[in-house]
N, C-alpha and C positions, 0 to 999 in steps of 0.2 A: 275744354276751356281749363287752363291751369292758373293757379294764383297761389300767392304766399300769404298766409293768414298768421297774425301773432296772437297769442294768448292775451286775454286782458288781465287785470289785476287780480281777479278772482280765479284765474286759470280756466276761464270759459272760452269756447271757440264760438265765434259769430260768423255765419255764413251770409255774405252780402246778397242782395237782391239779384244781382247779375248771375251769381253762382247758382242760386236756387232756380231762377229761370232757365238756365242753361240745363240743369239737371231734371227739370220738370217737376219741381217740389212746391206744392202749394202752400199758402200760409197755414201755420198751426198744425202741419202734418206731423204725425208721429214718426220717428226713425228708429230702426233697429241699428244698434252699434256692435261691432266686433273688433277685437284687437289681436294682432300678432306682433312679435318684435319688430318695432320700426314702422308699423303701419296701423292705422285706424281706418275702418271701413263703415260707412253710413249707407244704409239702404231704407227705401220706403217701405213701410209696413204693408203686407198684402191686404186686400180687401177681404174682410172675414164676415161681412154683414149679410151674405147671401148664400145660396145653396143651388145645387143642380137638381131639378125634379123632373119627373116624367109626366108629360101632358100628351096624352095619345101615343103616337109614334115618335114624338120629339122629346129631346132632353132640353130644358129650359133654364137659364140662369135667372134667379128671382132677386138677386141683389142689385146695386147700382152699377151702371155701365160706365166705364172710364170714356172721357172725351177724346176719342181716337178717330182719325179720319177713316171712313169705311173702306177705302182702297188700302190703307195701312194694315187694318184688322184683317182683311181678306188675305193680303200678302203674308201676314204673320201666321194665319191659320194654315195656309198652303205649305209653308216651310217649317210648321212646327214638328219637332222630334222629342221623343221622350228619352 
């Protein structure tokens, strides 16, 4: 989705609901921002509230699990590369 956004009188950028929904950004989400000449990049902050722990022979994530369809998560895990 592409859209043109104008700065308000205080030079702030407001993302519309349609843009936030298209990008999967929930309300009150903190975003990381980086800037290069002519470009501003907004990214969702990664979930830092959990950790991977060893339970028996398995490694288990202790933090919140994102709301992702199981088939999408399996597909992502199968095609994950470092």
